[in-house]
C-alpha positions in Angstrom: 129.2 157.8 154.7 131.9 157.0 157.2 129.7 158.2 160.1 126.8 156.0 158.7 129.1 153.0 158.3 130.3 153.2 161.9 126.7 153.7 163.2 125.5 150.8 161.0 128.2 148.5 162.4 127.0 149.2 165.9 123.2 149.5 165.4 122.4 148.1 162.0 118.8 146.7 162.0 119.2 144.5 158.9 121.7 143.3 156.3 120.1 145.5 153.6 122.7 148.2 153.7 121.3 150.2 150.7 117.8 150.5 152.2 119.2 151.7 155.6 121.5 154.1 153.9 118.6 155.6 151.8 116.6 156.0 155.0 119.5 157.7 156.7 119.9 160.1 153.7 116.2 161.1 153.9 116.5 161.7 157.6 119.6 163.8 157.2 118.1 165.8 154.3 115.0 166.6 156.4 117.2 167.8 159.3 119.3 170.0 157.0 116.2 171.5 155.4 114.8 172.4 158.8 118.2 174.0 159.7 118.2 176.0 156.5 114.7 177.3 157.1 115.7 178.5 160.6 118.8 180.1 159.1 116.7 182.0 156.5 114.2 183.2 159.1 117.1 184.5 161.3 118.6 186.2 158.2 115.3 187.9 157.4 114.8 189.1 161.0 118.3 190.6 161.0 117.7 192.4 157.8 114.4 193.8 159.1 116.0 195.0 162.3 118.8 196.8 160.3 116.1 198.4 158.2 114.2 199.6 161.2 117.4 201.1 162.7 118.2 202.8 159.4 114.8 204.5 159.4 115.2 205.9 163.0 113.2 203.2 164.7 110.2 203.5 162.4 108.9 200.3 160.8 109.0 200.3 157.0 105.6 200.8 155.3 103.6 197.6 155.0 102.8 196.2 151.6 99.4 195.1 153.0 96.2 197.0 152.1 95.2 199.6 154.6 92.7 198.5 157.3 89.2 199.4 156.5 86.6 200.8 158.9 83.5 198.8 159.8 81.4 201.0 157.4 83.9 200.5 154.6 84.0 196.8 155.1 80.2 196.5 155.0 80.0 198.6 151.8 82.7 196.5 150.2 80.9 193.3 151.2 77.4 194.2 150.2 78.0 197.0 147.6 76.0 200.1 147.3 72.3 199.7 147.8 69.2 201.8 148.3 66.5 200.5 150.6 63.0 201.1 149.2 60.7 202.8 151.7 58.0 200.7 153.3 54.9 201.0 151.1 52.7 201.3 154.3 52.9 203.5 157.3 55.3 201.8 159.8 53.7 203.4 162.8 50.2 202.3 161.7 51.5 198.8 161.1 53.1 198.6 164.6 49.9 199.9 166.2 48.0 197.1 164.4 50.4 194.5 165.7 50.2 195.9 169.3 46.5 195.8 169.2 46.5 192.2 168.0 48.9 191.2 170.8 46.8 192.9 173.5 43.6 191.3 172.1 45.2 187.9 172.0 46.3 188.2 175.6 42.9 189.3 176.8 40.8 186.7 175.0 43.2 183.7 174.9 40.5 181.2 175.9 38.2 182.5 173.1 41.0 182.2 170.5 41.7 178.6 171.6 38.0 177.8 171.2 37.5 179.5 167.8 40.4 181.4 166.2 39.0 184.4 164.3 40.3 185.6 160.9 42.3 188.7 160.6 40.4 191.9 159.6 40.6 192.5 155.8 42.2 195.9 156.1 44.8 194.6 158.5 45.4 191.6 156.4 46.3 193.7 153.4 48.7 195.8 155.4 50.5 192.7 156.8 50.7 191.1 153.4 52.1 194.3 151.9 54.8 194.3 154.7 55.8 190.7 154.0 55.9 191.3 150.2 58.1 194.3 150.8 60.4 192.2 153.0 60.7 189.6 150.3 61.5 192.2 147.6 64.1 193.8 149.9 65.6 190.3 150.5 66.4 190.0 146.8 69.0 192.7 147.1 72.6 191.6 146.3 73.8 192.1 149.9 71.4 189.5 151.2 71.9 187.1 148.3 75.7 187.2 149.0 75.3 186.9 152.7 73.0 183.8 152.6 74.4 181.9 149.7 71.9 182.7 147.0 72.1 180.3 144.0 71.1 181.1 140.5 68.5 178.4 140.4 66.7 180.2 143.3 65.7 183.1 141.1 62.7 181.6 139.2 61.1 180.4 142.4 61.8 183.7 144.2 59.9 185.6 141.5 57.0 183.2 141.7 56.8 183.4 145.5 56.2 187.2 145.3 52.7 186.4 144.3 50.4 185.8 147.3 48.8 182.4 148.0 51.4 180.5 145.9 52.1 177.1 147.4 55.6 176.8 149.0 57.9 173.9 148.3 58.8 171.7 151.2 62.0 172.6 153.1 63.8 171.9 156.3 65.6 174.5 158.3 68.8 172.6 159.1 69.2 170.3 156.0 71.6 170.9 153.2 71.0 170.8 149.5 69.3 174.2 149.3 70.7 177.7 149.9 70.0 179.4 153.2 68.6 182.3 151.2 66.0 180.1 149.6 64.9 178.6 152.9 64.5 182.1 154.4 62.6 183.3 151.4 60.2 180.3 151.6 59.7 181.0 155.3 58.6 184.5 154.7 56.2 183.4 151.9 54.7 180.8 154.2 54.1 183.3 157.0 52.5 185.7 154.5 50.1 182.9 153.4 49.1 182.2 157.0 47.8 185.7 157.3 44.6 184.8 155.4 44.5 181.1 156.1 46.0 180.6 159.6 42.8 180.9 161.5 41.0 178.5 159.2 43.8 175.9 159.4 43.9 176.3 163.2 40.2 175.5 163.5 40.6 172.5 161.3 43.4 171.2 163.4 41.4 171.8 166.5 38.5 169.9 165.1 40.8 166.9 164.5 42.2 167.2 168.1 45.5 168.4 166.6 46.5 165.0 165.3 49.7 164.8 163.4 48.4 162.0 161.1 48.2 163.5 157.6 45.6 161.0 156.6 43.1 162.5 158.9 42.8 165.6 156.8 41.6 166.2 153.2 44.2 167.5 150.7 43.2 171.2 151.3 42.6 170.9 154.9 44.4 171.2 158.2 48.0 169.8 158.3 48.1 169.0 154.6 47.0 172.5 153.6 49.4 174.1 156.0 52.3 172.2 154.4 51.2 173.4 151.0 51.1 177.0 152.1 54.2 177.1 154.3 56.4 174.3 153.1 56.5 172.5 156.5 
């Protein structure tokens, strides 16, 4: 208090001695607390150094859990799982896709004039592949990674059926889980296997206008939104 009294006589900012003294006490307490923390850290460091010297230069065993390998971390994160085999021949499916790509490159003008529907046998293969992807996506590892919510389950089971309309969604808007948006995206792409060419031709006939009123409810842009969600 003597030190404060001398300082106050020389630098006092007001006549309210009690308020200034209270502020001084708070400042001093903060300074002393910081000094005490520094002292405790130094004391801990000295104790650790003495322990290391006592063990012949070896650090004492850490209380932390042992570091896991990448494989162990992945297993802990996703849990044990078994991937179901693809229900169609993967090489055959890839060959179909390559054939479609080559055909599209060679007859691009014809496709722009009149998009043709996918062959029925190929359509079934592609829909089977997408359905398999959606079933696999329901594994716990994917649900955990992409923020699956309990309320997503009923819709997910419904979307496993082909040609079910997909609820509207937006890729970068909150309010829905990322898992649900990805699942809707796969369902929408699967729906386009059978209906994509028809929708394209309807859009072309309307000169690709983005005005929804130019199309009937089950036509063009409106039908695409029903089947894909966007």
